[in-house]
Structures are given as C-alpha cells and as structure tokens.
C-alpha positions in Angstrom: -27.4 -23.7 5.6 -29.5 -20.5 5.2 -28.2 -18.3 2.4 -27.2 -14.7 3.3 -28.1 -12.2 0.6 -25.3 -9.8 -0.5 -27.3 -6.7 0.3 -27.8 -7.9 3.9 -24.0 -8.2 4.3 -23.4 -4.8 2.8 -25.9 -3.1 5.2 -24.2 -4.9 8.2 -20.7 -3.8 7.1 -21.8 -0.2 6.6 -23.3 -0.1 10.0 -20.2 -1.4 11.7 -17.9 0.9 9.7 -19.9 4.0 10.6 -19.3 3.2 14.3 -15.6 2.5 13.6 -15.0 5.7 11.7 -16.7 8.1 14.2 -13.4 9.0 16.0 -11.9 10.2 12.7 -15.0 12.2 11.7 -14.4 11.8 8.0 -16.3 13.9 5.6 -16.7 11.0 3.2 -16.8 7.7 5.3 -18.4 5.7 2.4 -15.0 5.7 0.7 -13.4 3.6 3.4 -16.6 1.5 3.6 -16.2 0.9 -0.1 -12.6 -0.3 0.4 -13.8 -2.9 3.0 -16.6 -4.0 0.7 -14.0 -4.7 -2.0 -12.9 -7.7 0.0 -16.5 -9.0 0.2 -17.1 -8.4 -3.6 -13.8 -10.3 -4.4 -14.6 -13.2 -2.1 -12.3 -14.8 0.4 -10.3 -11.6 0.9 -8.9 -11.8 -2.5 -8.3 -8.8 -4.8 -8.5 -9.5 -8.5 -6.1 -7.4 -10.5 -6.0 -9.4 -13.7 -2.7 -11.2 -13.2 -1.8 -14.9 -13.3 2.0 -14.9 -12.7 3.3 -14.2 -9.2 4.8 -10.7 -9.0 6.7 -9.4 -5.9 6.6 -5.7 -5.3 8.8 -3.8 -2.9 7.5 -0.6 -1.4 9.8 1.9 0.2 9.1 4.8 2.5 12.4 6.7 2.6 13.7 8.5 5.6 17.1 9.3 7.1 16.2 8.1 10.6 13.9 5.3 9.6 13.4 3.9 6.1 10.3 1.6 5.9 10.0 -1.3 3.5 7.2 -3.7 2.6 6.9 -6.6 0.2 3.7 -7.9 -1.3 3.1 -10.6 -3.8 0.4 -10.7 -6.5 -0.7 -14.1 -7.8 -3.8 -14.3 -10.0 -6.6 -12.8 -7.9 -4.7 -12.8 -4.6 -2.7 -10.1 -2.9 -0.4 -11.6 -0.2 1.8 -10.1 2.5 5.4 -11.2 2.5 7.2 -9.0 4.9 7.8 -5.5 6.2 10.1 -3.6 8.5 12.4 -0.6 8.7 16.0 0.3 8.5 17.0 2.5 11.4 20.1 4.8 11.6 21.6 6.7 14.5 21.5 10.4 14.8 25.0 10.3 16.3 26.5 8.9 13.1 27.8 10.9 10.2 25.5 11.4 7.2 27.6 9.2 5.0 27.6 6.4 7.5 23.8 6.6 7.9 23.3 6.4 4.1 25.5 3.3 4.0 23.3 1.7 6.7 20.2 2.4 4.6 21.9 1.1 1.5 23.0 -2.2 3.1 19.7 -2.7 4.9 17.7 -2.4 1.6 20.2 -4.6 -0.2 19.5 -7.3 2.4 15.8 -6.9 1.8 16.2 -7.2 -2.0 18.4 -10.2 -1.6 16.0 -12.0 0.8 12.7 -11.3 -1.0 13.8 -11.1 -4.6 11.2 -8.5 -5.7 10.5 -7.9 -9.4 9.3 -4.3 -9.1 9.8 -1.5 -6.7 8.0 1.7 -5.8 9.2 4.7 -3.7 7.3 7.5 -2.0 8.1 10.9 -3.6 9.8 13.6 -1.5 7.7 16.5 -0.4 9.3 19.9 0.2 8.8 21.4 3.7 9.9 24.6 5.3 13.1 23.0 6.6 15.4 23.0 3.5 18.1 21.1 5.4 15.8 18.3 6.4 14.4 18.1 2.9 17.9 17.8 1.5 18.7 14.9 3.9 15.4 13.2 3.0 16.3 13.5 -0.6 19.6 11.8 -0.1 18.0 8.9 1.7 15.4 8.7 -1.1 18.2 8.6 -3.6 19.6 5.5 -1.8 16.1 4.0 -1.8 15.9 4.3 -5.5 19.5 3.2 -6.4 19.3 -0.1 -4.5 16.4 -1.7 -6.4 17.5 0.0 -9.7 21.0 -1.5 -9.4 19.3 -4.9 -8.8 17.6 -4.5 -12.2 14.1 -3.6 -10.9 11.9 -0.9 -12.5 11.3 1.8 -9.9 8.1 3.8 -9.8 7.4 7.0 -7.7 4.2 8.0 -6.1 3.2 11.3 -4.3 2.1 11.0 -0.7 -1.4 12.3 -1.4 -1.9 9.8 -4.2 -0.8 6.9 -1.9 -3.3 8.0 0.8 -6.0 8.5 -1.7 -5.4 5.0 -3.1 -5.5 3.3 0.3 -7.8 5.5 2.5 -9.9 7.2 -0.2 -8.8 10.8 0.7 -5.5 12.5 0.0 -5.0 13.8 3.5 -5.7 10.8 5.6 -3.6 10.3 8.8 -1.3 7.4 9.6 -3.9 5.7 11.9 -6.3 5.5 8.9 -3.5 4.1 6.7 -2.7 1.4 9.2 -6.3 0.5 9.6 -6.8 0.0 5.9 -3.5 -2.0 5.6 -5.0 -4.4 8.2 -8.1 -4.7 6.1 -6.4 -5.2 2.7 -3.5 -7.3 4.1 -4.9 -9.2 7.2 -1.6 -11.0 7.8 0.5 -7.9 7.8 2.2 -7.0 11.0 3.9 -3.6 10.6 5.5 -2.6 13.9 6.0 1.0 12.8 4.3 3.7 10.8 7.2 3.6 8.3 6.6 -0.1 7.6 2.9 0.5 7.2 3.5 3.4 4.8 5.9 1.2 2.8 3.2 -1.4 2.4 0.8 1.4 1.3 3.4 2.3 -1.4 3.5 -1.3 -2.6 -0.3 -1.5 -2.7 -0.5 1.7 -4.6 1.9 0.4 -7.2 0.0 -2.8 -7.4 -3.1 -0.8 -8.4 -1.6 1.8 -10.8 0.7 -0.6 -12.7 -2.4 -2.4 -14.0 -4.5 0.7 -14.7 -4.5 0.0 -18.5 -5.9 -3.5 -18.0 -8.3 -2.5 -15.3 -10.1 0.0 -17.5 -11.5 -2.8 -19.5 -12.5 -5.0 -16.5 -16.0 -5.1 -15.1 -16.3 -3.4 -11.7 -18.4 -5.0 -9.0 -18.9 -1.9 -6.7 -19.2 1.1 -9.0 -21.3 3.0 -6.4 -18.2 3.6 -4.3 -15.9 6.3 -5.9 -12.6 4.8 -4.7 -9.5 4.1 -6.9 -9.1 0.7 -5.4 -12.5 -0.3 -6.5 -11.0 -1.0 -9.9 -9.1 -3.9 -8.4 -12.3 -5.9 -8.0 -14.1 -7.6 -10.9 -17.6 -8.9 -10.8 -18.2 -12.2 -9.1 -19.6 -14.7 -11.5 -22.6 -16.7 -10.7 -21.6 -19.7 -8.6 -18.1 -18.3 -8.2 
C-alpha cells in the first residue's frame, strides 16, 4: 500500500474546505479548516483531551418554546455522541405549565443518560424585555434540573460557544451544524436547538480541561482555534 504523506492530505482538505466555505464568505476560513484538520491530526476521528475515565456531559440550550439538549461522552481520546433532542412547549399553555414541561422533559433526559456534568448557554439581553425575562425563567429551570441531580453546572456565553466550535464569535446556525457534523459524525440533531445544545456540551468538554491542555503538546499550532488544544501530537507509529 502506497503511503500518503500528511502534507498531501492537508492540502487536499484545505482545497475541499475552501470550496465548501464559499457560500458563507468567511473572512477567516482557515479557522474552520483547522477544526477539520484536528480530526486528521488526532487520527480516526478521535479528539484527545487527556482523560481516561468516561465522562458524560449534558449541554442545554434553554428556550421557552424549545429547549435543546445534547449529551456527549468523553473516554480517553474519544469524544462520542450519545443523544440529543428538544423539549417543546405550547404557546397556548400558561407560563407555569410550560416551565413544568421543560422541567419534566429535562428530568427524563438526566434520568436516561445519567450525565456527570452539565453546561447551559448564558442568556443574552435583547430589546424585548418581556421575552428576555421568559427566556431567563426557562434558563433557570435548565440550571435547576441538573443541579438538583447533583451535577456541577457551567455557563457559557453564546459568542464563546460559537468561537469554540466555528472559530468566530458570530457564526450562524448553519456553520454550527456543519461543524457538529464534523466533530460528532454520528450526531443527528433534528433542530437548531439540539445542535446548539451539542455545541454547548463540546464547549464545556474543551474548557473544563484547559488547565491540563496548557501543558499538552499541540499538533496543529498554525491554526489559531481554541479547539486545536484538544489535539496532542501523534507519536511515531501511533
């Protein structure tokens, strides 16, 4: 079998990604290219984050109409997709009843997947104060459910989540979904809310290990992307 040099693979991937990213007209497409190359550097689609014991992380994208959830598992050098979905409420129901639906739905998720850590997207303030207040109430439920189950709950700003997954803080939902498909090939989010929740879980998987990752050797230092730290150098013959 003829060996394929790593630089040949890199050039081929960069060429394909440039064509793929043209519709978005990103100002810094190499950032997303760098994310895809992470998988090549890690080998076999694995992301090495310096862990040996399986850890399940629940990511939550709170919303009154739809609350997205996503669960991933980290085991050694592998990041696996476990499940995702959304809890939907009816606009016709009273606010209290809708909050109960969100509560019960997330409780079922926690009971089914038994996560050990949770992360929730932080609320952003918009011009509609009433809508912001309702979102805050839904977010409160999203934080109470895992906290009551004994899970540590982290919070991440929307821009930080997009920057961790896409490489830019103002990426759109289409870009987030594309990168979720790259980082978690088996994921099948049927809604933007579920995809966003998986992005929250992936962001937490990266930032919870930042102290360890600072001392790790990085394979692709030429790509200025936060997720690059999740890859360590491949050893000869590895």
